[in-house]
N, C-alpha and C positions, 0 to 999 in steps of 0.2 A: 667771363663773368665770375664773380665771387660765389662760392657755394654758400647756401643758407639752408642747412639741414632742417631747422625747425619750420621754416616757411614751406619747404618742399614736403615735409611730413604732413603738415596740415592740409595743403592743397591736394596732395595725392589721396589722402583719406577722404576729403570732401567729394572729390570726383569719383572715387571708388564707390562711395555710398550712393551717389546719384545713379551710377551705372548699375549697381546691385539692385536698387529699387526698380530700375527699368529692365531688369532681367537680362542685362548685357554681361553675362558671366565671364567671358574671356577677358574683356578689358577691365572689369571690376577686379578680377583675380590678379591680373598683372599689377594694377595700381595698389592693391592691398600689400603686395610684396614690396613695392617701391616705398609706400608709406612707412611700413615697418622698418625697412632698411634705413631710411632717412632719420627716423626717430631713434633707432639704435645708434647711428653715427653721431647724432646730437648728444645723446647721453654719454657715449664714449668720449666725445670731446670734453664733456664736463668731468669725466673721470681720467683725464690726462692724455687722450689720444693726440699725438702730434699732427699738426696740419702744415701744409705748404702755405706760407704767408701770402703768396701771390694769388693762388686759386681758391684757398680755403678748403681744398680737398685733403684727404688723409695723406700724410707724408710717407707712411710705411706701406709698401705694396701689399702687405698682408691685410691691410684695412681697406683696400680698393676692391673688395669683393662684394657680392650681392647677398641679400638677406638669407638665402639658404646656407651660406657659409658664415654669416655674421653672428648668428645666435650664440655660438660658443665663443667667438672672438669677443663679443660684448662682455661675457662673463670674465674673460681675462683682464679686462679693464676695471670692471666693477669689484671683483673680489679683492680683498685686502684693503679696500678704501673704507674708512669709517663712514663717510657719507653715502656709501653704496650698500650698506647693510640691508636696507629695506627696499632695494631695487632689483631683487633677483627675478629671473624669469624661470619658468619650468624647464627642466633639463630636456624634455622632449621638444624638439624643434618642429613647430607646426608648418614650417616652410621647407622641410627636408625634401619634399616633392615639387617644390617651386623652382623654376630655373628662368633666368633672364631671357633665354632663347625661346621660351614658350610664347613670347609675343609674336612669333612668326607662325605659330601653330594654327591650324584651322579651328574656328570657333566651335565646331561640333565636338571638339575634345574637352570642352569645359561644360560644367553643369553647376547647379546651385550648391550641391554638397561640397564640391571642391572650393568654390568661391567662399562658401560659408566657413570652411576650415581656415582659410587664409584671412578671412575677415576677423575671426576669433583671435588669431595670432596678432594681427595688426592692432586689434583693440587692446590686447595685453600691453603692447608697446605704447599705445596712445594713453592708456591709464598711467603708465610710468611717467610719461611726459607731463601729464596733468598734475600728477603728484609732485614732480620736481618743480613745476611752475608754482604750485600752491605753497611749497616749502621754500621758495626763493632761490632754488638751485639753478633755475634757468630764467 
C-alpha cells in the first residue's frame, strides 16, 4: 500500500485521543508517538524529503526512523527553507523517552503523565500540520 502520512497522522491522533479519554495510557502513548511521526514525515515531505515512488515511504534510510529520532531530522529538512521559517519545533524532544518497542511493554509501565507528555508533543506537530493546511502548504 502507498504511504499516506497525513491520513495516518490524523487517524493515529484521533485514536490516541479516544484512548486517552478512556484512560488507556499505554496505547494512547504509543499512538501519540505514531501520530507525531507521521505528521513530521508529511511536513518533511513538503520540505523536500525524497520518497520511494512505489511505496511512498522515505527513500533515505535516515528517514525511516521513529519519532524519538525524527525530531532533529525534521529540523534538517525545515531549516534553510523559506517556507519553513514559521514551522520550527522546540529543541527539546518530548519523545526522547518514547521507543517503538514500548508497544510490547506491560501496560503498568504507562501512566497519565507519560501519555500527557507525548500528547503535548503530538499536539505540537498537529498544530504545525493545521497551520500548513490553512496556509495551503498541504
